[in-house]
C-alpha positions as CSV (number, residue, x, y, z in Angstrom):
1,X,45.1,-16.9,14.0
2,X,43.4,-19.3,16.5
3,X,45.9,-18.4,19.2
4,X,45.4,-14.7,18.6
5,X,41.6,-15.2,18.7
6,X,41.7,-17.0,22.0
7,X,44.2,-14.5,23.5
8,X,42.1,-11.5,22.5
9,X,38.8,-13.0,23.6
10,X,40.3,-13.8,27.1
11,X,41.7,-10.3,27.2
12,X,38.3,-8.7,26.5
13,X,36.6,-10.9,29.1
14,X,39.1,-9.8,31.7
15,X,39.0,-6.1,30.7
16,X,36.9,-3.8,32.9
17,X,36.6,-1.4,30.0
18,X,35.4,-4.0,27.5
19,X,33.0,-5.6,30.0
20,X,31.7,-2.2,31.0
21,X,31.1,-1.3,27.4
22,X,29.0,-4.4,26.6
23,X,27.1,-4.0,29.9
24,X,26.3,-0.4,28.8
25,X,25.3,-1.8,25.4
26,X,23.0,-4.4,27.0
27,X,21.5,-1.8,29.3
28,X,20.8,0.8,26.6
29,X,19.3,-1.8,24.3
30,X,17.1,-3.1,27.1
31,X,16.0,0.5,27.9
32,X,15.1,1.1,24.2
33,X,13.3,-2.3,24.0
34,X,11.3,-1.6,27.2
35,X,10.3,1.9,26.2
36,X,9.5,1.2,22.5
37,X,8.1,-2.3,22.7
38,X,6.9,-3.2,26.2
39,X,5.7,0.2,27.4
40,X,4.0,1.0,24.1
41,X,2.8,-2.6,23.5
42,X,4.5,-2.5,20.1
43,X,5.0,-6.0,18.6
44,X,7.9,-5.5,16.2
45,X,11.5,-4.2,16.5
46,X,11.2,-1.7,13.6
47,X,11.0,1.2,16.0
48,X,14.0,-0.1,18.0
49,X,16.5,-1.4,15.5
50,X,17.7,2.0,14.2
51,X,18.3,3.1,17.8
52,X,20.3,-0.1,18.4
53,X,22.6,1.0,15.5
54,X,23.3,4.3,17.4
55,X,24.1,2.4,20.6
56,X,26.4,0.1,18.6
57,X,28.2,3.2,17.1
58,X,28.8,4.6,20.5
59,X,29.9,1.4,22.4
60,X,31.9,-0.6,19.9
61,X,34.7,2.0,19.3
62,X,35.4,1.9,23.0
63,X,36.4,-1.7,22.6
64,X,37.8,-1.8,19.1
65,X,39.7,1.5,18.9
66,X,42.2,0.2,21.6
67,X,42.7,-3.3,20.1
68,X,46.0,-2.3,18.4
69,X,47.0,0.8,20.3
70,X,47.0,-1.1,23.5
71,X,49.5,-3.6,22.0
72,X,51.8,-0.7,21.2
73,X,51.3,0.8,24.6
74,X,52.3,-2.4,26.3
75,X,55.1,-3.0,23.7
76,X,53.7,-6.4,22.8
77,X,53.3,-5.4,19.1
78,X,57.1,-6.0,18.7
79,X,56.7,-9.4,20.2
80,X,53.8,-10.2,17.8
81,X,56.0,-9.1,14.9
82,X,58.5,-11.8,15.7
83,X,56.0,-14.6,15.8
84,X,55.6,-16.8,12.7
85,X,52.1,-15.4,11.9
86,X,51.1,-12.8,9.4
87,X,49.7,-9.4,10.1
88,X,46.5,-10.5,8.5
89,X,46.2,-13.4,10.9
90,X,46.7,-11.0,13.8
91,X,44.0,-8.6,12.5
92,X,41.5,-11.3,11.7
93,X,42.1,-12.9,15.0
94,X,41.4,-9.7,16.8
95,X,38.4,-9.0,14.6
96,X,36.8,-12.4,15.2
97,X,37.5,-12.1,19.0
98,X,35.6,-8.8,19.2
99,X,32.7,-10.1,17.1
100,X,32.5,-13.1,19.4
101,X,32.8,-11.0,22.5
102,X,29.9,-8.8,21.2
103,X,27.7,-11.9,21.0
104,X,27.1,-11.4,24.7
105,X,25.0,-8.2,24.3
106,X,23.7,-9.5,21.0
107,X,22.4,-12.6,22.8
108,X,20.5,-10.3,25.1
109,X,19.0,-8.5,22.1
110,X,18.1,-11.9,20.6
111,X,15.8,-12.6,23.6
112,X,13.7,-9.6,22.8
113,X,11.4,-11.3,20.2
114,X,11.0,-14.2,22.6
115,X,9.9,-11.8,25.3
116,X,7.4,-10.2,22.9
117,X,6.1,-13.7,22.2
118,X,4.8,-13.9,25.9
119,X,2.6,-10.9,25.3
120,X,1.6,-11.1,21.7
121,X,2.5,-12.4,18.2
122,X,5.8,-11.1,17.0
123,X,7.3,-11.6,13.5
124,X,10.3,-13.8,14.3
125,X,11.4,-13.6,10.7
126,X,11.6,-9.8,10.7
127,X,13.0,-9.6,14.2
128,X,16.0,-11.9,13.6
129,X,16.6,-10.5,10.1
130,X,16.9,-7.1,11.7
131,X,19.2,-8.4,14.3
132,X,21.3,-10.1,11.6
133,X,21.5,-6.8,9.8
134,X,22.6,-5.1,13.0
135,X,25.4,-7.7,13.5
136,X,26.7,-7.0,10.0
137,X,26.7,-3.3,10.8
138,X,28.6,-4.1,14.0
139,X,31.3,-5.8,11.9
140,X,31.6,-2.7,9.8
141,X,32.0,-0.5,12.9
142,X,34.6,-2.9,14.4
143,X,36.6,-3.0,11.2
144,X,36.6,0.8,10.9
145,X,37.6,1.2,14.6
146,X,40.4,-1.2,14.2
147,X,41.7,0.6,11.0
148,X,41.9,3.9,13.0
149,X,43.5,2.0,15.9
150,X,46.2,0.9,13.4
151,X,46.5,4.3,11.9
152,X,47.0,6.2,15.2
153,X,49.4,5.6,18.0
154,X,47.2,6.8,20.8
155,X,43.9,5.0,21.5
156,X,42.1,8.1,22.6
157,X,43.0,9.7,19.2
158,X,41.7,6.7,17.3
159,X,38.5,6.9,19.4
160,X,38.0,10.6,18.7
161,X,38.5,10.3,15.0
162,X,36.2,7.3,14.8
163,X,33.5,9.1,16.7
164,X,34.0,12.2,14.6
165,X,33.7,10.3,11.3
166,X,30.6,8.4,12.6
167,X,29.0,11.7,13.6
168,X,29.6,13.2,10.2
169,X,28.2,10.2,8.5
170,X,25.1,10.2,10.8
171,X,24.5,14.0,10.2
172,X,25.1,13.5,6.5
173,X,22.3,11.0,6.3
174,X,20.0,12.9,8.7
175,X,20.3,16.2,6.8
176,X,19.9,14.5,3.4
177,X,16.2,15.7,3.2
178,X,17.4,19.3,3.2
179,X,19.8,18.8,0.3
180,X,19.0,19.0,-3.5
181,X,17.8,15.6,-4.9
182,X,21.1,14.4,-6.5
183,X,23.2,15.4,-3.4
184,X,20.6,13.9,-1.1
185,X,20.7,10.6,-2.9
186,X,24.5,10.5,-2.7
187,X,24.4,11.4,1.0
188,X,21.9,8.6,1.7
189,X,24.1,6.2,-0.3
190,X,27.3,7.1,1.6
191,X,25.8,7.2,5.1
192,X,25.9,3.8,6.7
193,X,23.1,4.8,9.2
194,X,20.6,5.5,6.4
195,X,21.2,1.9,5.3
196,X,18.9,1.0,8.2
197,X,15.9,2.6,6.5
198,X,15.0,-0.5,4.5
199,X,15.1,-2.9,7.4
200,X,12.9,-0.6,9.4
201,X,10.2,-1.2,6.7
202,X,10.8,-4.9,6.6
203,X,13.3,-5.1,3.7
204,X,16.5,-7.0,4.1
205,X,18.6,-4.9,1.8
206,X,21.3,-7.1,0.2
207,X,23.0,-4.1,-1.4
208,X,23.5,-2.6,2.0
209,X,24.9,-5.9,3.3
210,X,27.4,-5.8,0.4
211,X,28.2,-2.2,1.2
212,X,29.0,-3.0,4.9
213,X,31.0,-6.1,4.1
214,X,33.1,-4.5,1.4
215,X,33.8,-1.5,3.6
216,X,34.7,-4.0,6.4
217,X,37.2,-5.7,4.0
218,X,38.7,-2.3,3.1
219,X,39.2,-1.3,6.7
220,X,40.6,-4.7,7.6
221,X,43.2,-4.3,4.8
222,X,44.1,-0.8,6.1
223,X,44.5,-2.3,9.6
224,X,46.8,-5.1,8.2
225,X,48.8,-2.5,6.3
226,X,49.4,-0.2,9.2
227,X,49.6,-2.8,12.0
228,X,53.4,-2.4,12.4
229,X,53.7,1.1,11.0
230,X,54.2,2.7,14.4
231,X,57.0,0.3,15.5
232,X,60.7,0.5,15.0
233,X,60.6,-2.9,13.2
234,X,59.0,-1.9,9.9
235,X,60.1,-4.0,7.0
236,X,60.8,-1.5,4.3
237,X,59.7,-3.9,1.6
238,X,56.2,-4.0,3.0
239,X,55.7,-0.3,3.3
240,X,53.6,0.0,0.2
241,X,52.8,-3.7,-0.2
242,X,49.0,-3.3,0.3
243,X,48.5,0.1,-1.3
244,X,47.3,-1.3,-4.6
245,X,45.0,-3.9,-3.0
246,X,43.5,-1.2,-0.7
247,X,43.0,1.0,-3.8
248,X,41.4,-1.8,-5.7
249,X,39.1,-2.7,-2.8
250,X,38.1,1.0,-2.3
251,X,37.1,1.1,-6.0
252,X,35.3,-2.2,-5.7
253,X,33.4,-0.8,-2.7
254,X,32.1,2.1,-4.7
255,X,31.5,0.2,-7.9
256,X,29.8,-2.9,-6.4
257,X,27.7,-0.9,-4.0
258,X,26.5,1.3,-6.8
259,X,25.8,-1.7,-9.0
260,X,23.9,-3.6,-6.4
261,X,21.9,-0.4,-5.6
262,X,20.8,-0.3,-9.3
263,X,19.6,-3.9,-9.3
264,X,15.8,-4.4,-9.6
265,X,14.1,-4.6,-6.2
266,X,13.3,-8.3,-6.7
267,X,17.1,-9.0,-6.6
268,X,18.2,-6.2,-4.3
269,X,16.2,-6.9,-1.1
270,X,14.2,-9.6,0.6
271,X,10.8,-9.3,2.1
272,X,11.0,-9.9,5.8
273,X,8.1,-7.7,6.8
274,X,5.9,-8.7,9.6
275,X,2.8,-9.1,7.3
276,X,4.7,-10.1,4.1
277,X,3.4,-6.8,2.8
278,X,5.6,-6.9,-0.3
279,X,4.5,-10.4,-1.3
280,X,2.7,-10.8,-4.7
281,X,0.3,-13.7,-5.2
282,X,0.9,-16.5,-7.7
283,X,-2.0,-15.2,-9.7
284,X,-0.4,-11.7,-9.9
285,X,2.9,-13.1,-10.9
286,X,1.3,-15.2,-13.7
287,X,-0.7,-12.1,-14.8
288,X,2.4,-9.9,-15.0
289,X,4.3,-12.6,-16.8
290,X,1.6,-12.8,-19.4
291,X,1.7,-9.2,-20.4
292,X,2.5,-8.7,-24.1
293,X,2.6,-4.9,-24.3
294,X,4.5,-2.1,-22.6
295,X,2.8,-0.4,-19.6
296,X,4.0,2.7,-17.8
297,X,3.0,3.5,-14.3
298,X,3.4,7.1,-13.2
299,X,3.6,7.4,-9.4
300,X,2.6,11.0,-8.8
301,X,3.8,13.2,-5.9
302,X,4.9,10.4,-3.7
303,X,7.1,11.3,-0.8
304,X,8.8,9.0,1.8
305,X,5.9,9.0,4.2
306,X,4.5,5.7,2.7
307,X,7.8,3.9,2.1
308,X,6.2,0.5,2.1
309,X,3.7,1.5,-0.5
310,X,6.4,2.9,-2.8
311,X,8.5,-0.2,-2.3
312,X,5.6,-2.5,-3.2
313,X,5.0,-0.6,-6.4
314,X,8.7,-0.7,-7.3
315,X,8.8,-4.5,-6.6
316,X,5.6,-5.0,-8.7
317,X,7.0,-3.2,-11.7
318,X,10.4,-4.9,-11.4
319,X,8.7,-8.2,-11.9
320,X,8.3,-7.7,-15.6
321,X,10.3,-5.9,-18.3
322,X,7.0,-4.8,-19.8
323,X,6.3,-2.6,-16.7
324,X,8.1,0.8,-16.3
325,X,7.8,2.9,-13.2
326,X,8.2,6.7,-13.4
327,X,8.0,8.9,-10.4
328,X,6.5,12.3,-11.1
329,X,6.8,15.5,-9.1
330,X,4.2,17.9,-10.5
331,X,5.8,20.8,-8.8
332,X,8.8,20.3,-11.1
333,X,7.1,18.7,-14.1
334,X,4.6,21.5,-14.5
335,X,3.3,20.1,-17.9
336,X,2.2,16.7,-16.5
337,X,-1.2,17.9,-15.3
338,X,-2.0,19.6,-18.6
339,X,-0.8,16.7,-20.7
340,X,-3.1,14.2,-18.9
341,X,-6.1,16.5,-18.3
342,X,-5.8,17.0,-14.6
343,X,-7.2,20.2,-13.0
344,X,-4.7,22.3,-11.1
345,X,-6.8,22.0,-7.9
346,X,-6.9,18.2,-7.9
347,X,-4.7,16.5,-5.3
348,X,-2.7,13.9,-7.1
349,X,-0.5,12.8,-4.1
350,X,0.1,9.1,-4.3
351,X,-2.1,8.7,-7.3
352,X,-1.0,6.3,-10.1
353,X,-1.5,6.9,-13.7
354,X,-1.4,3.6,-15.6
355,X,-0.9,4.0,-19.4
356,X,-0.6,1.8,-22.4
357,X,-0.7,2.5,-26.1
358,X,-4.5,2.0,-26.1
359,X,-5.6,4.1,-23.1
360,X,-4.8,5.3,-19.6
361,X,-6.4,5.1,-16.2
362,X,-5.8,7.1,-13.1
363,X,-5.8,5.1,-9.8
364,X,-6.9,7.3,-6.9
365,X,-4.9,7.2,-3.7
366,X,-8.1,6.5,-1.9
367,X,-8.4,3.1,-3.5
368,X,-4.9,1.9,-2.6
369,X,-5.8,1.4,1.1
370,X,-8.7,-0.2,2.8
371,X,-9.7,0.1,6.5
372,X,-11.1,-2.8,8.5
373,X,-12.4,-3.0,12.0
374,X,-12.5,-6.5,13.5
375,X,-15.3,-5.4,15.9
376,X,-17.6,-4.6,13.0
377,X,-16.8,-7.2,10.3
378,X,-20.1,-6.6,8.5
379,X,-18.8,-3.2,7.4
380,X,-16.1,-5.1,5.4
381,X,-13.1,-3.3,3.9
382,X,-13.8,0.4,3.5
383,X,-11.9,3.0,1.6
384,X,-10.6,6.0,3.5
385,X,-13.4,8.2,2.3
386,X,-16.0,5.6,3.2
387,X,-14.6,5.2,6.7
388,X,-14.5,8.9,7.2
389,X,-18.0,9.3,6.0
390,X,-19.3,6.7,8.4
391,X,-17.4,8.3,11.3
392,X,-18.7,11.7,10.4
393,X,-22.3,10.4,10.2
394,X,-22.0,8.7,13.6
395,X,-20.4,11.8,15.1
396,X,-23.2,14.1,13.9
397,X,-25.8,11.7,15.2
398,X,-24.1,11.5,18.6
399,X,-23.7,15.3,18.8
400,X,-27.4,15.8,17.9
401,X,-28.8,13.4,20.4
402,X,-26.4,13.6,23.3
403,X,-28.2,16.6,25.0
404,X,-31.3,14.4,25.3
405,X,-29.4,11.3,26.7
406,X,-30.8,11.7,30.3
407,X,-34.4,11.8,29.0
408,X,-34.0,8.8,26.8
409,X,-35.7,5.4,27.5
410,X,-33.4,2.6,28.5
411,X,-33.6,1.0,25.0
412,X,-32.8,4.3,23.4
413,X,-29.8,4.8,25.7
414,X,-28.6,1.3,24.9
415,X,-28.8,2.1,21.2
416,X,-27.1,5.4,21.7
417,X,-24.3,3.7,23.6
418,X,-23.9,1.2,20.8
419,X,-23.4,4.0,18.3
420,X,-21.0,5.8,20.5
421,X,-18.9,2.6,21.0
422,X,-19.0,2.1,17.2
423,X,-17.8,5.7,16.7
424,X,-14.9,5.2,19.1
425,X,-13.9,1.9,17.6
426,X,-14.0,3.1,14.0
427,X,-12.1,6.3,14.9
428,X,-9.3,4.8,16.9
429,X,-9.1,1.1,16.3
430,X,-9.5,0.6,12.6
431,X,-6.6,-1.2,10.9
432,X,-5.3,0.0,7.5
433,X,-4.8,-2.7,4.8
434,X,-3.0,-2.3,1.5
435,X,-5.0,-3.2,-1.6
436,X,-2.5,-2.1,-4.2
437,X,-2.0,-5.5,-5.8
438,X,-5.7,-5.9,-6.8
439,X,-6.0,-2.2,-7.9
440,X,-2.9,-2.4,-10.1
441,X,-4.0,-5.7,-11.6
442,X,-7.4,-4.2,-12.4
443,X,-5.9,-1.0,-13.9
444,X,-3.5,-2.9,-16.1
445,X,-6.2,-5.2,-17.3
446,X,-8.3,-2.1,-18.1
447,X,-5.6,-0.3,-20.2
448,X,-4.6,-3.5,-22.1
449,X,-8.1,-4.7,-22.8
450,X,-9.0,-5.0,-26.5
451,X,-12.1,-2.8,-25.8
452,X,-13.8,-1.2,-22.9
453,X,-17.6,-1.4,-22.4
454,X,-19.0,1.9,-23.7
455,X,-22.5,3.4,-23.4
456,X,-23.8,4.9,-26.7
457,X,-26.8,7.0,-27.7
458,X,-28.1,5.7,-31.0
459,X,-28.3,8.4,-33.7
460,X,-29.3,8.6,-37.4
461,X,-33.1,8.8,-37.1
462,X,-33.6,12.1,-35.3
463,X,-33.1,10.7,-31.8
464,X,-33.0,13.1,-28.8
465,X,-30.0,13.8,-26.5
466,X,-27.3,12.0,-28.5
467,X,-24.6,14.4,-27.8
468,X,-23.2,12.3,-24.9
469,X,-21.8,9.6,-27.2
470,X,-23.6,9.2,-30.5
471,X,-23.5,6.0,-32.6
472,X,-24.9,6.5,-36.1
473,X,-26.7,3.3,-36.7
474,X,-27.2,4.1,-40.4
475,X,-23.4,3.7,-41.0
476,X,-23.0,0.4,-39.2
477,X,-23.0,-3.2,-40.5
478,X,-22.8,-4.5,-36.9
479,X,-23.0,-3.1,-33.4
480,X,-19.4,-2.6,-32.1
481,X,-18.3,-5.2,-29.5
482,X,-17.5,-2.5,-26.9
483,X,-21.1,-1.3,-26.8
484,X,-22.2,-1.9,-23.3
485,X,-25.7,-0.5,-23.8
486,X,-27.5,1.4,-26.5
487,X,-30.0,4.2,-25.7
488,X,-32.7,4.8,-28.3
489,X,-34.4,8.0,-27.3
490,X,-37.5,9.1,-29.3
491,X,-36.5,8.7,-33.0
492,X,-38.4,10.9,-35.4
493,X,-38.2,8.3,-38.2
494,X,-38.5,4.6,-38.3
495,X,-35.5,2.2,-38.4
496,X,-34.9,0.1,-41.5
497,X,-35.5,-3.7,-41.4
498,X,-31.7,-4.4,-41.5
499,X,-31.1,-2.0,-38.7
500,X,-33.7,-3.7,-36.5
501,X,-32.2,-7.1,-37.4
502,X,-28.8,-5.8,-36.3
503,X,-30.3,-4.6,-32.9
504,X,-32.1,-7.9,-32.4
505,X,-28.9,-9.8,-33.1
506,X,-27.1,-7.5,-30.6
507,X,-29.6,-8.3,-27.9
508,X,-29.4,-12.0,-28.6
509,X,-25.6,-11.9,-28.1
510,X,-26.0,-10.2,-24.7
511,X,-26.4,-6.6,-25.7
512,X,-28.7,-4.3,-23.7
513,X,-31.1,-1.7,-25.0
514,X,-32.9,1.3,-23.3
515,X,-35.8,2.6,-25.4
516,X,-37.7,5.8,-24.6
517,X,-40.7,6.5,-26.9
518,X,-43.6,8.8,-27.2
519,X,-47.0,8.6,-29.0
520,X,-45.3,9.4,-32.3
521,X,-43.3,6.2,-32.2
522,X,-46.3,3.9,-31.8
523,X,-46.9,3.7,-35.5
524,X,-43.3,2.8,-36.5
525,X,-43.5,-0.9,-37.7
526,X,-39.8,-1.7,-37.6
527,X,-39.4,-0.1,-34.1
528,X,-42.4,-2.1,-33.0
529,X,-40.8,-5.3,-34.4
530,X,-37.7,-4.6,-32.3
531,X,-39.9,-4.3,-29.1
532,X,-41.9,-7.4,-30.1
533,X,-38.7,-9.4,-30.1
534,X,-38.7,-8.9,-26.4
535,X,-42.4,-9.7,-26.1
536,X,-43.5,-6.1,-25.8
537,X,-46.1,-4.0,-27.7
538,X,-48.3,-0.9,-27.3
539,X,-51.7,-1.7,-25.8
540,X,-53.8,0.4,-28.2
541,X,-57.0,-0.5,-26.3
542,X,-56.1,2.0,-23.7
543,X,-55.9,5.5,-25.1
544,X,-52.8,7.4,-24.1
545,X,-53.5,10.6,-22.1
546,X,-51.5,13.9,-22.2
547,X,-50.6,13.7,-18.6
548,X,-51.1,11.1,-15.9
549,X,-49.8,10.4,-12.4
550,X,-47.9,7.2,-12.3
551,X,-46.6,5.1,-9.4
552,X,-42.8,4.4,-9.4
553,X,-41.8,0.9,-8.5
554,X,-38.8,1.8,-6.4
555,X,-38.2,-1.9,-5.6
556,X,-37.2,-2.6,-9.2
557,X,-33.5,-3.1,-9.7
558,X,-33.5,-0.7,-12.6
559,X,-34.8,2.1,-10.3
560,X,-32.5,1.5,-7.3
561,X,-31.5,5.1,-7.2
562,X,-35.1,6.2,-6.5
563,X,-35.5,3.8,-3.6
564,X,-36.9,5.4,-0.5
565,X,-38.7,4.6,2.7
566,X,-42.1,5.7,1.2
567,X,-44.5,3.0,0.2
568,X,-45.5,4.8,-2.9
569,X,-43.6,7.4,-5.0
570,X,-45.5,9.1,-7.7
571,X,-44.6,11.4,-10.7
572,X,-46.4,13.0,-13.6
573,X,-45.7,11.4,-17.0
574,X,-46.7,13.0,-20.3
575,X,-48.1,11.2,-23.3
576,X,-47.4,7.7,-22.0
577,X,-48.7,4.8,-24.0
578,X,-49.8,1.5,-22.3
579,X,-47.5,-1.5,-22.6
580,X,-48.7,-5.0,-23.4
581,X,-46.5,-8.0,-22.5
582,X,-46.2,-11.5,-24.0
583,X,-45.0,-13.8,-21.2
584,X,-44.9,-17.0,-23.4
585,X,-41.1,-16.9,-23.4
586,X,-40.1,-18.3,-20.0
587,X,-36.5,-17.1,-20.3
588,X,-37.8,-13.5,-20.3
589,X,-38.9,-11.9,-17.0
590,X,-40.7,-8.6,-16.8
591,X,-40.6,-6.0,-14.0
592,X,-43.0,-3.1,-13.9
593,X,-41.3,0.3,-13.6
594,X,-44.2,2.8,-13.9
595,X,-47.9,2.0,-13.6
596,X,-51.3,3.4,-12.5
597,X,-54.7,2.0,-11.8
598,X,-57.6,2.7,-14.1
599,X,-61.2,2.0,-13.0
600,X,-63.3,-0.3,-15.3
601,X,-66.7,1.0,-16.3
602,X,-69.5,-0.8,-14.6
603,X,-67.1,-2.7,-12.3
604,X,-65.3,-2.0,-9.0
605,X,-62.3,-3.8,-10.3
606,X,-59.4,-1.7,-11.6
607,X,-56.9,-2.4,-14.4
608,X,-53.2,-1.9,-13.8
609,X,-51.7,0.0,-16.8
610,X,-47.9,-0.1,-17.3
611,X,-45.9,2.7,-18.9
612,X,-42.4,1.3,-18.2
613,X,-41.0,-2.2,-18.1
614,X,-37.6,-3.8,-17.6
615,X,-36.8,-7.1,-19.3
616,X,-34.2,-9.7,-18.2
617,X,-33.1,-12.7,-20.1
618,X,-32.1,-15.5,-17.7
619,X,-31.5,-12.8,-15.0
620,X,-29.4,-10.7,-17.3
621,X,-30.5,-7.1,-18.1
622,X,-31.8,-7.1,-21.7
623,X,-34.1,-4.2,-22.4
624,X,-35.9,-1.2,-20.7
625,X,-38.8,0.4,-22.4
626,X,-40.4,3.7,-21.1
627,X,-43.3,5.1,-23.1
628,X,-43.5,8.7,-21.6
629,X,-40.3,10.0,-23.2
630,X,-41.4,13.6,-23.3
631,X,-41.3,13.7,-19.5
632,X,-37.6,12.8,-19.5
633,X,-36.6,15.0,-22.4
634,X,-37.5,18.3,-20.8
635,X,-34.8,20.8,-19.8
636,X,-34.4,22.1,-16.3
637,X,-34.9,25.7,-17.5
638,X,-38.4,24.7,-18.7
639,X,-39.5,23.8,-15.1
640,X,-40.9,26.8,-13.2
641,X,-43.1,25.6,-10.4
642,X,-42.0,23.7,-7.3
643,X,-44.0,20.6,-8.4
644,X,-42.5,20.7,-11.9
645,X,-39.0,21.0,-10.4
646,X,-39.5,17.9,-8.2
647,X,-40.9,16.0,-11.1
648,X,-37.9,16.9,-13.2
649,X,-35.5,15.7,-10.4
650,X,-37.3,12.4,-10.3
651,X,-37.1,12.1,-14.1
652,X,-33.4,12.7,-14.1
653,X,-32.8,10.2,-11.3
654,X,-35.0,7.7,-13.3
655,X,-32.8,8.0,-16.4
656,X,-29.6,7.8,-14.4
657,X,-30.7,4.7,-12.5
658,X,-31.9,2.9,-15.7
659,X,-28.6,3.7,-17.5
660,X,-26.6,2.5,-14.5
661,X,-28.5,-0.7,-14.2
662,X,-28.5,-1.4,-17.9
663,X,-24.9,-0.7,-18.8
664,X,-22.2,-3.3,-18.6
665,X,-19.1,-2.2,-16.8
666,X,-15.5,-3.4,-17.3
667,X,-15.0,-6.6,-15.3
668,X,-11.6,-7.7,-14.3
669,X,-10.7,-11.4,-14.9
670,X,-7.8,-11.5,-12.4
671,X,-9.4,-12.3,-9.1
672,X,-9.2,-9.7,-6.4
673,X,-6.6,-10.4,-3.6
674,X,-7.3,-10.1,0.1
675,X,-5.9,-6.8,1.3
676,X,-2.7,-7.1,3.5
677,X,-2.4,-5.5,6.9
678,X,-0.1,-2.5,6.3
679,X,0.8,-0.8,9.5
680,X,1.5,-3.4,12.1
681,X,0.5,-6.6,13.9
682,X,-1.9,-6.7,16.9
683,X,-0.8,-4.7,19.9
684,X,0.8,-6.6,22.8
685,X,-1.3,-7.4,25.8
686,X,0.6,-5.7,28.6
687,X,-0.2,-5.4,32.2
688,X,0.5,-2.3,34.1
689,X,3.5,-3.8,36.0
690,X,5.1,-5.5,33.0
691,X,7.2,-2.5,31.8
692,X,8.7,-2.2,35.3
693,X,9.5,-6.0,35.5
694,X,11.0,-6.2,32.0
695,X,12.9,-2.9,32.5
696,X,14.4,-4.1,35.8
697,X,15.6,-7.3,34.1
698,X,17.1,-5.9,31.0
699,X,18.2,-2.4,32.2
700,X,19.5,-3.4,35.6
701,X,19.9,-7.1,36.4
702,X,21.3,-8.4,33.1
703,X,23.9,-5.5,32.7
704,X,24.9,-5.9,36.3
705,X,25.4,-9.6,35.8
706,X,27.5,-9.0,32.7
707,X,29.7,-6.4,34.4
708,X,29.9,-8.5,37.6
709,X,31.2,-11.5,35.6
710,X,33.8,-9.2,34.1
711,X,34.8,-7.8,37.4
712,X,35.1,-11.3,38.8
713,X,37.4,-12.4,35.9
714,X,39.4,-9.3,36.2
715,X,39.9,-9.9,40.0
716,X,40.8,-13.6,39.4
717,X,43.5,-12.5,36.8
718,X,44.8,-9.8,39.1
719,X,45.0,-12.3,42.0
720,X,46.9,-14.8,39.8
721,X,49.3,-12.1,38.6
722,X,50.0,-11.1,42.2
723,X,50.7,-14.7,43.2
724,X,53.1,-15.1,40.3
725,X,55.0,-12.0,41.3
């Protein structure tokens, strides 16, 4: 085999056709590299490697389809048949010679990542993994071309059939999107060109490597079988000698390729992406491994536009037998929306429904990605909606003030320009990051948690507005552990001593209470004892009025939703009783929510009277008490005047803000991961003249040198032949 290898390699080096072919391959590859990477300042080969495969499919048959037919044309195949070497040695020698010969243009391609390194930061792992995959594809094309070279007597016929088959396979893969799903999957599986899809997205697909190599073995066996079939010296005993091995190999190609394609993604492909976008942290791996119940993730209406996202989710689920991934197409599964309570108008594209036996949670597509702009790091990672909202606000401001730009002062112009620069940067230079790992960890923790913090209205004593989630305290022996906050709203009868003990114990263990009372509650001794446990009581020295105007403390954390630029915000409060505080417990801190000043008789000094207080225990929310409950229990249809309507709005915001501050939310224990850059690395720093220089080198100079070397070797051989004659 060594002699055949050396003979064939020398033959290709001295062949004008072969040298012209690899020169063309080098030139076309250089052209693609220059246009896709240098001219566009693109730092990875993902946009180029698929095009390289098309160049390979065009060039290699020109070399390999004549490897056996030329022997027949010259009559040297009969001579080879007399040598003490097997047909397989001859075929493998020719195959290795062509592979080695093609290392010339492949060496040129291998310099592309190095060139990128002069202008930016390439991913060498991805680049050379893609080139390795390309070389394995080349071996497949060489083997197929040699098989047809053995099957047909004429080289041009072998070339035509090879091109025809490659064209059919290419079109089969390209048109797969127009076919029904099962046929499309089969078409993508069969087409060797679609096998480049994973490597484009940074996945070194081991199943595709197996597919190429098995097909290469099959075609080599066919070439061995038919190597001498077109000569007069065919040994009859060998006519069907390799038919069974060929058949077995063909079956193995189908079976093993199908089996490897069915392997979990963790075994089927390697992450060679530029940003290690498919990598899962050690924390996530440990969390997934610790799961002790089955979880199903429904990936809804996901197409191939976000291939890396889908691949990450597949890889995430394949890491544990407890996780099952199901892809849902709501246009076909018409019952899915109704089963899970989704409105028909809600866009579920790329949403993920995470479901366990306990509960389910929908993960919005807006949370899967974050946007970050390095020029404005203070903005942090923003969701798509947050980024768009910021851009829209800046755009509206710019549109509003741009007509007055010429009349602005220099400082205002400077500020306007800053906003305009920010608008441009956020609109065009924000980088997308994938945050799926943290989002899925959080969602799985949520659906597997023993209980989820839940906000309850206490009921059982005639309380108001308990329809939102009543918890009948008269039927409880202990407050349930999931109670994140209890809202006691104006009970009409007093609580029992045991019920108050239960509520006090609940607060002592970290529970939170919101209590709204009116004048009728002031004489309920057990309710008063509950408030006294937090150092609060009614100040009966100050007579409650029917209506008073109070000042809202918008700086209080419990009233954050009412914060505004106004120094004072006031509202009318009905039937509010004054609150007295006992500050002897140093662990308890009080913050005034509503107050007003009352003039003292015979003195210019004024007394501050409080009608709402928040209490924290060692900085943890513990209790909120508001005494003017009648103000907050009115209905919107009761408000008629403009002032009453404004008061109602403030009251509703007050309740919402207090509930939001008081309620505990579900907190994940798995730490959040740093989002991973999803789309690409930093653009290359390219000067205006760089594409011309690089293009001249790789499209002109290198190919000319390759062909010139071949022309020189051809001339030397021709001259020697003439001297011998």
